[in-house]
All heavy atoms as an XYZ file, in Angstrom:
834
protein
N      53.247    -88.903     -8.372
C      52.910    -89.872     -9.394
C      54.097    -90.781     -9.696
O      53.902    -91.938    -10.010
C      52.442    -89.164    -10.655
C      52.280    -90.114    -11.797
S      50.847    -90.164    -12.844
C      49.717    -89.001    -12.322
N      55.334    -90.281     -9.588
C      56.500    -91.121     -9.862
C      56.580    -92.308     -8.909
O      56.876    -93.422     -9.331
C      57.790    -90.305     -9.772
C      57.987    -89.398    -10.975
O      57.358    -89.638    -12.025
O      58.774    -88.447    -10.866
N      56.297    -92.064     -7.638
C      56.338    -93.155     -6.653
C      55.328    -94.231     -7.009
O      55.660    -95.422     -7.048
C      56.070    -92.608     -5.237
O      57.107    -91.685     -4.900
C      56.038    -93.726     -4.206
N      54.093    -93.844     -7.289
C      53.045    -94.807     -7.638
C      53.392    -95.547     -8.931
O      53.173    -96.757     -9.040
C      51.704    -94.098     -7.770
N      53.938    -94.841     -9.906
C      54.323    -95.477    -11.170
C      55.445    -96.487    -10.947
O      55.423    -97.583    -11.524
C      54.732    -94.422    -12.192
N      56.414    -96.156    -10.103
C      57.505    -97.088     -9.807
C      56.989    -98.320     -9.067
O      57.442    -99.441     -9.314
C      58.602    -96.395     -9.000
C      59.358    -95.390     -9.832
O      59.463    -95.512    -11.046
N      59.878    -94.366     -9.181
N      56.041    -98.110     -8.160
C      55.452    -99.250     -7.451
C      54.723   -100.164     -8.427
O      54.883   -101.389     -8.387
C      54.493    -98.750     -6.362
C      55.206    -98.073     -5.213
C      54.254    -97.383     -4.263
O      53.340    -96.665     -4.682
N      54.472    -97.588     -2.971
N      53.931    -99.573     -9.320
C      53.220   -100.368    -10.312
C      54.197   -101.048    -11.263
O      53.996   -102.210    -11.637
C      52.220    -99.491    -11.078
C      51.442   -100.182    -12.191
C      50.677   -101.401    -11.670
C      50.495    -99.181    -12.856
N      55.258   -100.368    -11.648
C      56.269   -100.982    -12.517
C      56.842   -102.233    -11.863
O      57.030   -103.260    -12.528
C      57.377    -99.982    -12.820
N      57.095   -102.173    -10.570
C      57.633   -103.351     -9.869
C      56.611   -104.487     -9.838
O      56.974   -105.656     -9.972
C      58.079   -102.965     -8.465
C      59.395   -102.237     -8.480
C      59.998   -102.057     -7.085
N      61.362   -101.552     -7.214
C      61.673   -100.269     -7.392
N      60.714    -99.349     -7.429
N      62.925    -99.896     -7.529
N      55.346   -104.165     -9.663
C      54.300   -105.206     -9.707
C      54.291   -105.852    -11.091
O      54.210   -107.076    -11.219
C      52.923   -104.614     -9.333
C      51.805   -105.602     -9.619
C      52.914   -104.199     -7.861
N      54.379   -105.039    -12.139
C      54.425   -105.583    -13.504
C      55.655   -106.465    -13.687
O      55.564   -107.567    -14.253
C      54.443   -104.450    -14.532
C      53.144   -103.680    -14.709
C      53.366   -102.458    -15.594
C      52.057   -104.575    -15.283
N      56.793   -106.008    -13.203
C      58.025   -106.779    -13.350
C      57.941   -108.098    -12.580
O      58.450   -109.122    -13.041
C      59.214   -105.931    -12.916
C      59.458   -104.749    -13.868
S      60.565   -103.490    -13.224
C      62.139   -104.298    -13.390
N      57.280   -108.094    -11.418
C      57.081   -109.328    -10.655
C      56.197   -110.307    -11.423
O      56.295   -111.510    -11.229
C      56.450   -109.024     -9.297
C      57.381   -108.319     -8.344
C      56.658   -107.745     -7.129
O      55.450   -107.868     -6.988
N      57.419   -107.093     -6.252
N      55.354   -109.775    -12.291
C      54.481   -110.618    -13.123
C      55.160   -111.039    -14.421
O      54.531   -111.604    -15.301
C      53.181   -109.890    -13.426
C      52.324   -109.663    -12.199
C      51.104   -108.832    -12.536
N      50.242   -109.468    -13.506
C      49.138   -110.150    -13.218
N      48.754   -110.254    -11.966
N      48.409   -110.695    -14.163
N      56.453   -110.720    -14.554
C      57.208   -111.165    -15.712
C      57.319   -110.166    -16.842
O      57.872   -110.487    -17.893
N      56.815   -108.959    -16.661
C      56.922   -107.934    -17.702
C      58.339   -107.379    -17.697
O      58.879   -107.043    -16.648
C      55.895   -106.806    -17.473
C      56.134   -105.654    -18.439
C      54.483   -107.339    -17.602
N      58.925   -107.298    -18.875
C      60.279   -106.783    -18.972
C      60.498   -106.005    -20.243
O      59.559   -105.707    -20.988
N      61.759   -105.719    -20.506
C      62.142   -104.889    -21.642
C      61.590   -105.440    -22.955
O      61.705   -106.629    -23.236
C      63.656   -104.787    -21.721
N      60.979   -104.559    -23.711
C      60.486   -104.904    -25.032
C      59.140   -105.602    -25.065
O      58.574   -105.780    -26.133
N      58.632   -106.019    -23.921
C      57.328   -106.671    -23.909
C      56.225   -105.624    -23.974
O      56.433   -104.465    -23.633
C      57.168   -107.536    -22.667
C      58.083   -108.737    -22.685
C      57.829   -109.630    -21.496
O      57.866   -109.169    -20.365
N      57.597   -110.895    -21.760
N      55.054   -106.050    -24.400
C      53.918   -105.135    -24.519
C      52.958   -105.309    -23.356
O      52.729   -106.425    -22.878
C      53.168   -105.399    -25.821
O      53.996   -105.142    -26.923
N      52.402   -104.183    -22.912
C      51.406   -104.169    -21.840
C      50.196   -103.390    -22.348
O      50.328   -102.249    -22.796
C      51.958   -103.509    -20.560
C      50.890   -103.441    -19.481
C      53.182   -104.263    -20.063
N      49.038   -104.022    -22.286
C      47.805   -103.360    -22.724
C      47.352   -102.339    -21.688
O      47.478   -102.564    -20.487
C      46.708   -104.392    -22.951
N      46.821   -101.230    -22.175
C      46.264   -100.193    -21.313
C      44.839    -99.934    -21.785
O      44.623    -99.422    -22.877
C      47.088    -98.886    -21.388
C      46.469    -97.814    -20.513
C      48.526    -99.143    -21.006
N      43.884   -100.337    -20.968
C      42.469   -100.109    -21.266
C      41.901    -99.239    -20.150
O      41.159    -99.692    -19.282
C      41.721   -101.432    -21.373
N      42.322    -97.977    -20.174
C      41.962    -97.020    -19.129
C      41.636    -95.694    -19.808
O      42.426    -95.223    -20.632
C      43.141    -96.815    -18.144
C      43.571    -98.149    -17.521
C      42.777    -95.805    -17.070
C      44.843    -98.073    -16.709
N      40.498    -95.088    -19.461
C      40.189    -93.773    -20.035
C      41.235    -92.736    -19.626
O      41.961    -92.914    -18.644
C      38.822    -93.422    -19.430
C      38.273    -94.696    -18.899
C      39.448    -95.566    -18.570
N      41.296    -91.643    -20.396
C      42.231    -90.555    -20.066
C      42.028    -90.102    -18.624
O      40.899    -89.990    -18.161
C      42.017    -89.367    -21.008
C      42.457    -89.658    -22.403
N      43.778    -89.613    -22.784
C      41.764    -90.024    -23.495
C      43.867    -89.924    -24.056
N      42.655    -90.181    -24.522
N      43.114    -89.866    -17.915
C      43.048    -89.415    -16.527
C      44.254    -89.902    -15.758
O      45.214    -90.440    -16.327
N      44.233    -89.732    -14.431
C      45.404    -90.066    -13.611
C      45.818    -91.533    -13.664
O      47.012    -91.832    -13.685
C      44.999    -89.672    -12.196
C      43.731    -88.935    -12.289
C      43.179    -89.116    -13.661
N      44.846    -92.450    -13.682
C      45.217    -93.876    -13.732
C      45.949    -94.189    -15.041
O      46.913    -94.952    -15.059
C      43.988    -94.783    -13.605
C      43.515    -95.015    -12.200
C      42.241    -94.624    -11.798
C      44.323    -95.649    -11.254
C      41.795    -94.838    -10.501
C      43.888    -95.872     -9.962
C      42.619    -95.468     -9.595
O      42.183    -95.691     -8.310
N      45.485    -93.605    -16.122
C      46.132    -93.862    -17.413
C      47.548    -93.287    -17.434
O      48.485    -93.944    -17.906
C      45.307    -93.276    -18.547
C      45.843    -93.652    -19.924
C      44.911    -93.137    -20.985
N      45.274    -93.619    -22.285
C      44.488    -93.556    -23.327
N      43.270    -93.043    -23.214
N      44.886    -93.998    -24.485
N      47.716    -92.085    -16.926
C      49.053    -91.491    -16.889
C      50.002    -92.333    -16.033
O      51.144    -92.576    -16.408
C      48.987    -90.049    -16.370
C      48.414    -89.079    -17.389
C      48.561    -87.639    -16.967
N      47.818    -87.290    -15.761
C      46.535    -86.957    -15.743
N      45.828    -86.943    -16.847
N      45.949    -86.647    -14.600
N      49.511    -92.799    -14.887
C      50.341    -93.628    -14.016
C      50.690    -94.945    -14.715
O      51.836    -95.408    -14.653
C      49.627    -93.923    -12.694
C      50.459    -94.805    -11.768
S      49.654    -95.235    -10.225
C      48.231    -96.122    -10.795
N      49.717    -95.553    -15.377
C      49.952    -96.824    -16.072
C      51.027    -96.665    -17.147
O      51.946    -97.485    -17.244
C      48.656    -97.332    -16.686
N      50.933    -95.614    -17.937
C      51.913    -95.392    -18.999
C      53.303    -95.159    -18.420
O      54.297    -95.712    -18.920
C      51.486    -94.227    -19.890
C      50.242    -94.496    -20.741
C      49.775    -93.225    -21.431
C      50.501    -95.605    -21.761
N      53.386    -94.387    -17.356
C      54.697    -94.147    -16.721
C      55.274    -95.451    -16.169
O      56.476    -95.696    -16.261
C      54.567    -93.116    -15.607
C      54.311    -91.718    -16.164
C      54.100    -90.755    -15.059
N      55.374    -90.098    -14.760
C      55.459    -88.901    -14.245
N      54.375    -88.220    -13.957
N      56.632    -88.367    -14.010
N      54.426    -96.283    -15.583
C      54.894    -97.562    -15.034
C      55.399    -98.479    -16.142
O      56.435    -99.145    -15.985
C      53.767    -98.238    -14.261
N      54.690    -98.514    -17.248
C      55.105    -99.362    -18.372
C      56.466    -98.920    -18.885
O      57.353    -99.745    -19.111
C      54.038    -99.329    -19.484
C      52.764   -100.039    -18.992
C      54.554    -99.979    -20.763
C      51.542    -99.786    -19.850
N      56.646    -97.616    -19.056
C      57.944    -97.116    -19.516
C      59.033    -97.376    -18.478
O      60.171    -97.716    -18.840
C      57.858    -95.631    -19.867
C      57.020    -95.352    -21.086
C      56.023    -94.398    -21.048
C      57.209    -96.052    -22.266
C      55.239    -94.139    -22.164
C      56.435    -95.805    -23.395
C      55.449    -94.839    -23.344
N      58.706    -97.245    -17.189
C      59.689    -97.509    -16.137
C      60.147    -98.964    -16.164
O      61.294    -99.266    -15.830
C      59.114    -97.152    -14.763
N      59.250    -99.867    -16.561
C      59.589   -101.287    -16.655
C      60.249   -101.628    -17.995
O      60.514   -102.793    -18.276
C      58.331   -102.132    -16.461
N      60.506   -100.604    -18.816
C      61.110   -100.761    -20.148
C      60.227   -101.567    -21.098
O      60.722   -102.222    -22.010
C      62.510   -101.398    -20.060
O      63.377   -100.558    -19.344
N      58.932   -101.526    -20.876
C      57.987   -102.232    -21.730
C      57.332   -101.244    -22.705
O      57.589   -100.042    -22.656
C      56.937   -102.938    -20.877
N      56.489   -101.771    -23.565
C      55.807   -100.986    -24.591
C      54.305   -100.972    -24.313
O      53.716   -102.035    -24.115
C      56.013   -101.620    -25.972
C      57.443   -101.948    -26.306
C      58.192   -100.724    -26.769
O      57.633    -99.869    -27.426
N      59.460   -100.645    -26.420
N      53.661    -99.803    -24.316
C      52.210    -99.777    -24.116
C      51.450   -100.087    -25.402
O      51.877    -99.724    -26.497
C      51.941    -98.338    -23.676
C      53.027    -97.542    -24.320
C      54.231    -98.457    -24.377
N      50.342   -100.783    -25.249
C      49.377   -100.987    -26.327
C      48.068   -100.432    -25.789
O      47.443   -101.033    -24.913
C      49.213   -102.482    -26.688
C      48.113   -102.674    -27.716
C      50.528   -103.061    -27.179
N      47.683    -99.262    -26.283
C      46.482    -98.607    -25.773
C      45.265    -99.181    -26.494
O      45.149    -99.084    -27.725
C      46.566    -97.078    -25.953
C      45.295    -96.415    -25.451
C      47.785    -96.529    -25.209
N      44.382    -99.799    -25.727
C      43.156   -100.404    -26.255
C      42.093    -99.311    -26.352
O      41.808    -98.628    -25.372
C      42.676   -101.550    -25.341
C      41.372   -102.139    -25.831
C      43.759   -102.619    -25.236
N      41.531    -99.173    -27.530
C      40.521    -98.137    -27.759
C      39.119    -98.703    -27.547
O      38.816    -99.799    -28.025
C      40.648    -97.582    -29.182
C      42.009    -96.984    -29.487
C      42.319    -95.782    -28.619
O      41.436    -95.063    -28.175
N      43.600    -95.564    -28.345
N      38.247    -97.969    -26.846
C      36.909    -98.492    -26.564
C      36.060    -98.715    -27.810
O      35.158    -99.553    -27.804
C      36.279    -97.418    -25.667
C      37.150    -96.223    -25.772
C      38.487    -96.671    -26.261
N      36.342    -98.017    -28.905
C      35.541    -98.170    -30.106
C      35.953    -99.379    -30.956
O      35.301    -99.701    -31.930
C      35.574    -96.890    -30.961
C      36.905    -96.595    -31.619
C      37.834    -95.759    -30.758
O      37.672    -95.666    -29.546
N      38.838    -95.142    -31.373
N      37.030   -100.064    -30.553
C      37.460   -101.237    -31.300
C      36.441   -102.359    -31.159
O      35.823   -102.541    -30.106
C      38.797   -101.745    -30.790
C      39.980   -100.902    -31.145
C      40.009    -99.797    -31.948
C      41.312   -101.090    -30.691
N      41.275    -99.297    -32.025
C      42.101   -100.066    -31.261
C      41.914   -102.013    -29.860
C      43.462    -99.955    -31.034
C      43.270   -101.909    -29.611
C      44.037   -100.892    -30.208
N      36.316   -103.149    -32.213
C      35.467   -104.342    -32.152
C      36.173   -105.394    -31.292
O      37.369   -105.281    -31.002
C      35.241   -104.897    -33.559
O      36.456   -105.433    -34.065
N      35.425   -106.425    -30.923
C      36.015   -107.512    -30.130
C      37.168   -108.160    -30.890
O      38.202   -108.492    -30.303
C      34.951   -108.542    -29.780
N      37.011   -108.333    -32.199
C      38.068   -108.952    -33.008
C      39.318   -108.069    -33.037
O      40.446   -108.571    -32.918
C      37.574   -109.208    -34.427
N      39.140   -106.762    -33.192
C      40.289   -105.843    -33.201
C      41.010   -105.868    -31.864
O      42.247   -105.884    -31.802
C      39.833   -104.415    -33.514
C      39.380   -104.213    -34.948
C      38.765   -102.846    -35.176
O      37.930   -102.418    -34.345
O      39.120   -102.208    -36.173
N      40.239   -105.874    -30.787
C      40.833   -105.911    -29.452
C      41.609   -107.208    -29.252
O      42.748   -107.197    -28.784
C      39.762   -105.750    -28.366
O      39.089   -104.505    -28.566
C      40.359   -105.784    -26.980
N      41.025   -108.329    -29.634
C      41.680   -109.628    -29.494
C      42.970   -109.676    -30.304
O      43.994   -110.161    -29.817
C      40.732   -110.761    -29.916
O      39.569   -110.708    -29.083
C      41.387   -112.126    -29.775
N      42.939   -109.159    -31.527
C      44.148   -109.135    -32.355
C      45.249   -108.292    -31.712
O      46.413   -108.683    -31.698
C      43.837   -108.582    -33.752
C      43.049   -109.556    -34.611
O      42.959   -110.747    -34.234
O      42.507   -109.125    -35.649
N      44.881   -107.118    -31.185
C      45.858   -106.225    -30.574
C      46.482   -106.838    -29.325
O      47.630   -106.549    -28.992
C      45.208   -104.886    -30.224
N      45.737   -107.707    -28.646
C      46.211   -108.285    -27.395
C      46.956   -109.608    -27.571
O      47.429   -110.190    -26.600
C      45.026   -108.493    -26.441
C      44.260   -107.236    -26.048
C      43.092   -107.591    -25.142
C      45.179   -106.234    -25.380
N      47.094   -110.061    -28.803
C      47.688   -111.373    -29.051
C      49.092   -111.512    -28.477
O      49.458   -112.577    -27.979
C      47.690   -111.662    -30.551
N      49.893   -110.474    -28.529
C      51.285   -110.570    -28.076
C      51.551   -109.747    -26.822
O      52.676   -109.368    -26.553
C      52.209   -110.106    -29.198
N      50.511   -109.514    -26.027
C      50.633   -108.669    -24.848
C      50.946   -109.521    -23.620
O      50.370   -110.587    -23.427
C      49.324   -107.860    -24.660
C      49.268   -107.194    -23.318
C      49.192   -106.832    -25.769
N      51.881   -109.034    -22.790
C      52.300   -109.775    -21.592
C      51.364   -109.571    -20.408
O      51.238   -110.444    -19.553
C      53.717   -109.355    -21.204
N      50.725   -108.417    -20.326
C      49.838   -108.090    -19.205
C      48.899   -106.975    -19.642
O      49.101   -106.352    -20.675
C      50.651   -107.642    -17.988
N      47.882   -106.747    -18.825
C      46.942   -105.680    -19.143
C      46.586   -104.876    -17.907
O      46.409   -105.424    -16.821
N      46.487   -103.559    -18.076
C      46.103   -102.657    -17.003
C      44.766   -102.020    -17.352
O      44.553   -101.597    -18.489
C      47.159   -101.574    -16.810
C      48.570   -102.067    -16.489
C      49.554   -100.901    -16.468
C      48.583   -102.806    -15.169
N      43.878   -101.950    -16.377
C      42.566   -101.375    -16.594
C      42.049   -100.811    -15.277
O      42.787   -100.727    -14.301
C      41.593   -102.414    -17.186
O      40.394   -101.766    -17.594
C      41.288   -103.539    -16.209
N      40.781   -100.424    -15.263
C      40.095   -100.048    -14.029
C      38.798   -100.848    -13.972
O      38.339   -101.371    -14.990
C      39.833    -98.522    -13.944
C      39.053    -98.028    -15.155
C      41.151    -97.770    -13.777
C      38.646    -96.567    -15.073
N      38.208   -100.942    -12.802
C      37.066   -101.829    -12.585
C      35.888   -101.554    -13.511
O      35.269   -102.479    -14.031
C      36.609   -101.744    -11.128
O      37.635   -102.196    -10.283
N      35.581   -100.286    -13.742
C      34.393    -99.997    -14.554
C      34.570   -100.340    -16.032
O      33.602   -100.408    -16.779
C      33.951    -98.548    -14.385
C      34.863    -97.513    -14.965
C      34.291    -96.108    -14.702
N      35.215    -95.076    -15.033
C      35.268    -94.474    -16.218
N      34.416    -94.810    -17.162
N      36.162    -93.540    -16.446
N      35.794   -100.594    -16.457
C      36.074   -100.961    -17.842
C      36.298   -102.459    -17.983
O      36.068   -103.034    -19.039
C      37.309   -100.180    -18.355
C      37.698   -100.605    -19.759
C      37.056    -98.681    -18.300
N      36.723   -103.110    -16.911
C      37.141   -104.519    -16.970
C      36.114   -105.429    -17.627
O      36.463   -106.301    -18.421
C      37.473   -105.012    -15.555
C      37.769   -106.492    -15.451
C      38.972   -106.874    -16.310
N      39.133   -108.295    -16.384
C      38.731   -109.067    -17.409
N      38.113   -108.545    -18.451
N      38.951   -110.371    -17.413
N      34.833   -105.235    -17.364
C      33.806   -106.138    -17.903
C      33.680   -106.047    -19.425
O      33.098   -106.934    -20.051
C      32.447   -105.856    -17.239
C      31.819   -104.584    -17.699
N      32.201   -103.353    -17.209
C      30.861   -104.348    -18.625
C      31.493   -102.412    -17.817
N      30.685   -102.984    -18.678
N      34.243   -105.021    -20.043
C      34.170   -104.871    -21.498
C      35.345   -105.526    -22.212
O      35.377   -105.549    -23.440
C      34.140   -103.375    -21.889
O      35.411   -102.775    -21.569
C      33.026   -102.628    -21.183
N      36.283   -106.060    -21.465
C      37.520   -106.587    -22.046
C      37.491   -108.111    -22.131
O      36.861   -108.775    -21.308
C      38.709   -106.136    -21.190
C      38.859   -104.629    -21.062
C      39.871   -104.284    -19.970
C      39.267   -104.023    -22.393
N      38.197   -108.661    -23.109
C      38.217   -110.124    -23.245
C      38.935   -110.798    -22.082
O      39.819   -110.205    -21.450
C      38.970   -110.345    -24.563
C      39.748   -109.101    -24.796
C      38.998   -107.991    -24.127
N      38.573   -112.025    -21.819
C      39.181   -112.806    -20.739
C      40.360   -113.638    -21.232
O      40.769   -114.579    -20.561
C      38.134   -113.725    -20.108
C      37.090   -112.954    -19.329
O      37.437   -111.907    -18.755
O      35.927   -113.379    -19.319
N      40.896   -113.292    -22.381
C      41.985   -114.071    -22.968
C      43.325   -113.816    -22.298
O      44.311   -114.458    -22.622
C      42.118   -113.749    -24.473
O      42.280   -112.341    -24.623
C      40.896   -114.223    -25.233
N      43.354   -112.859    -21.378
C      44.586   -112.544    -20.658
C      44.247   -112.050    -19.259
O      43.091   -111.818    -18.944
C      45.387   -111.483    -21.411
C      44.630   -110.195    -21.620
S      45.592   -108.927    -22.409
C      46.686   -108.486    -21.120
N      45.278   -111.886    -18.457
C      45.103   -111.407    -17.092
C      45.130   -109.880    -17.068
O      46.050   -109.265    -17.601
C      46.229   -111.967    -16.223
O      46.157   -111.447    -14.931
N      44.121   -109.284    -16.447
C      44.021   -107.824    -16.327
C      44.226   -107.413    -14.881
O      43.709   -108.062    -13.966
C      42.644   -107.354    -16.788
C      42.419   -107.533    -18.251
C      41.828   -108.589    -18.868
C      42.792   -106.623    -19.289
N      41.811   -108.407    -20.223
C      42.392   -107.189    -20.512
C      43.420   -105.384    -19.302
C      42.607   -106.565    -21.732
C      43.627   -104.754    -20.513
C      43.223   -105.347    -21.714
N      44.944   -106.318    -14.675
C      45.107   -105.746    -13.338
C      44.254   -104.481    -13.264
O      44.607   -103.468    -13.861
C      46.567   -105.362    -13.079
C      47.557   -106.451    -12.789
C      48.959   -105.868    -12.664
C      47.195   -107.182    -11.526
N      43.123   -104.528    -12.549
C      42.329   -103.304    -12.371
C      42.980   -102.431    -11.292
O      43.010   -102.799    -10.121
C      40.954   -103.812    -11.953
C      41.169   -105.198    -11.456
C      42.459   -105.700    -12.025
N      43.536   -101.307    -11.700
C      44.347   -100.486    -10.803
C      43.593    -99.942     -9.602
O      44.205    -99.603     -8.595
C      44.981    -99.335    -11.589
C      45.896    -99.755    -12.731
C      46.522    -98.532    -13.382
C      46.964   -100.712    -12.254
N      42.275    -99.854     -9.702
C      41.488    -99.329     -8.584
C      40.958   -100.432     -7.670
O      40.237   -100.163     -6.714
C      40.333    -98.458     -9.099
C      39.426    -99.188    -10.080
O      39.812   -100.263    -10.599
O      38.340    -98.672    -10.361
N      41.344   -101.680     -7.913
C      40.909   -102.797     -7.070
C      41.753   -102.816     -5.789
O      42.972   -102.632     -5.845
C      41.065   -104.116     -7.824
C      40.437   -105.264     -7.125
N      41.053   -105.944     -6.101
C      39.226   -105.841     -7.288
C      40.262   -106.899     -5.674
N      39.140   -106.859     -6.377
N      41.133   -103.025     -4.622
C      41.886   -103.000     -3.359
C      43.093   -103.945     -3.318
O      44.144   -103.580     -2.781
C      40.844   -103.396     -2.307
C      39.535   -102.996     -2.902
C      39.686   -103.204     -4.384
N      42.969   -105.129     -3.888
C      44.094   -106.076     -3.857
C      45.273   -105.567     -4.684
O      46.435   -105.721     -4.290
C      43.646   -107.445     -4.361
N      44.985   -104.955     -5.826
C      46.055   -104.418     -6.673
C      46.693   -103.207     -6.001
O      47.918   -103.069     -5.970
C      45.520   -104.071     -8.077
C      46.591   -103.405     -8.921
C      44.989   -105.321     -8.769
N      45.855   -102.348     -5.413
C      46.384   -101.191     -4.675
C      47.303   -101.647     -3.549
O      48.368   -101.072     -3.328
C      45.241   -100.349     -4.115
C      44.524    -99.519     -5.139
C      43.458    -98.676     -4.452
C      42.817    -97.707     -5.395
N      41.855    -96.828     -4.724
N      46.904   -102.699     -2.845
C      47.707   -103.219     -1.740
C      49.052   -103.739     -2.241
O      50.094   -103.472     -1.632
C      46.946   -104.324     -1.013
O      47.739   -104.883      0.001
N      49.044   -104.482     -3.352
C      50.303   -104.989     -3.918
C      51.235   -103.845     -4.283
O      52.438   -103.914     -4.057
C      50.030   -105.866     -5.136
C      49.448   -107.215     -4.768
C      49.211   -108.078     -5.958
N      50.460   -108.399     -6.626
C      50.520   -108.959     -7.823
N      49.409   -109.250     -8.474
N      51.675   -109.221     -8.371
N      50.669   -102.800     -4.862
C      51.479   -101.643     -5.251
C      52.049   -100.941     -4.024
O      53.221   -100.557     -4.008
C      50.660   -100.666     -6.088
S      50.313   -101.261     -7.757
N      51.222   -100.772     -2.993
C      51.678   -100.083     -1.789
C      52.815   -100.814     -1.091
O      53.622   -100.203     -0.403
C      50.520    -99.865     -0.824
C      49.508    -98.803     -1.249
C      48.323    -98.783     -0.293
C      50.168    -97.432     -1.304
N      52.879   -102.134     -1.272
C      53.939   -102.918     -0.649
C      55.214   -102.975     -1.494
O      56.226   -103.504     -1.049
C      53.444   -104.330     -0.335
C      52.505   -104.360      0.830
N      51.140   -104.240      0.695
C      52.744   -104.441      2.151
C      50.584   -104.268      1.885
N      51.532   -104.385      2.795
N      55.164   -102.430     -2.703
C      56.353   -102.389     -3.562
C      57.097   -101.075     -3.324
O      56.501   -100.074     -2.950
C      55.938   -102.496     -5.026
N      58.370   -101.088     -3.573
C      59.174    -99.878     -3.406
C      58.789    -98.826     -4.439
O      58.539    -99.145     -5.604
C      60.661   -100.219     -3.565
O      61.425    -99.031     -3.615
N      58.764    -97.585     -4.004
C      58.479    -96.471     -4.898
C      59.739    -95.812     -5.422
O      59.668    -94.817     -6.165
N      60.897    -96.364     -5.058
C      62.166    -95.817     -5.543
C      62.263    -96.007     -7.056
O      61.661    -96.927     -7.615
C      63.348    -96.519     -4.876
C      63.437    -96.227     -3.385
O      62.876    -95.201     -2.946
O      64.050    -97.034     -2.664
N      63.043    -95.171     -7.721
C      63.221    -95.332     -9.171
C      63.724    -96.735     -9.520
O      64.507    -97.331     -8.777
C      64.262    -94.275     -9.528
C      64.106    -93.228     -8.464
C      63.758    -93.995     -7.215
N      63.261    -97.251    -10.651
C      63.683    -98.564    -11.127
C      65.145    -98.453    -11.571
O      65.506    -97.574    -12.333
C      62.822    -99.037    -12.320
C      61.323    -98.975    -11.973
C      63.222   -100.420    -12.771
C      60.883    -99.891    -10.883
N      65.972    -99.368    -11.088
C      67.392    -99.332    -11.421
C      67.665   -100.131    -12.693
O      66.858   -100.971    -13.123
C      68.238    -99.928    -10.285
O      67.918   -101.323    -10.156
C      67.980    -99.205     -8.971
N      68.817    -99.893    -13.271
C      69.243   -100.636    -14.457
C      69.343   -102.123    -14.140
O      68.964   -102.967    -14.939
C      70.570   -100.096    -14.970
C      71.143   -100.790    -16.205
C      70.173   -100.681    -17.378
C      72.492   -100.203    -16.567
N      69.842   -102.451    -12.952
C      69.963   -103.842    -12.533
C      68.593   -104.512    -12.517
O      68.436   -105.631    -13.000
C      70.639   -103.943    -11.138
C      70.594   -105.364    -10.618
C      72.072   -103.446    -11.215
N      67.571   -103.811    -11.999
C      66.222   -104.373    -11.985
C      65.698   -104.583    -13.403
O      65.056   -105.582    -13.692
C      65.264   -103.455    -11.228
C      65.484   -103.443     -9.733
C      64.600   -102.432     -9.040
O      64.807   -101.210     -9.235
O      63.676   -102.873     -8.325
N      65.945   -103.602    -14.261
C      65.480   -103.718    -15.651
C      66.127   -104.893    -16.361
O      65.477   -105.624    -17.110
C      65.772   -102.424    -16.410
C      64.852   -101.306    -16.055
C      65.056   -100.103    -16.957
N      64.136    -99.064    -16.597
C      64.488    -97.906    -16.081
N      65.753    -97.625    -15.876
N      63.573    -97.008    -15.782
N      67.427   -105.096    -16.123
C      68.129   -106.192    -16.786
C      67.738   -107.539    -16.219
O      67.805   -108.550    -16.922
C      69.642   -105.977    -16.666
C      70.192   -104.760    -17.408
C      71.672   -104.586    -17.117
C      69.924   -104.855    -18.898
N      67.333   -107.581    -14.942
C      66.932   -108.836    -14.316
C      65.579   -109.311    -14.835
O      65.261   -110.482    -14.747
C      66.880   -108.680    -12.797
N      64.762   -108.387    -15.362
C      63.415   -108.721    -15.822
C      63.389   -109.469    -17.067
O      63.616   -110.414    -17.534
């Protein structure tokens, strides 16, 4: 899981996510959610966990200051289009992650973000 989380962290960092920024997580409990949270922390960012029971207004308010969003395909259609979402189970996103290094994120990488 560390390798996959580091790969995803690099994808997030390539999208401009860095220290102190918030990343939305709209993923049910399970392996994808654990990987997403580890990747966010590896990128020195802050997770904002979107709850399915939230109203559209609550979700929109929570996402106002979010730099990126992580989800899975079966949840994506329930989320607002006000930001860019990365569905972790989508083949294109999986491919981007597989092409990123799985090595631990270095301090130099974190500071460059």
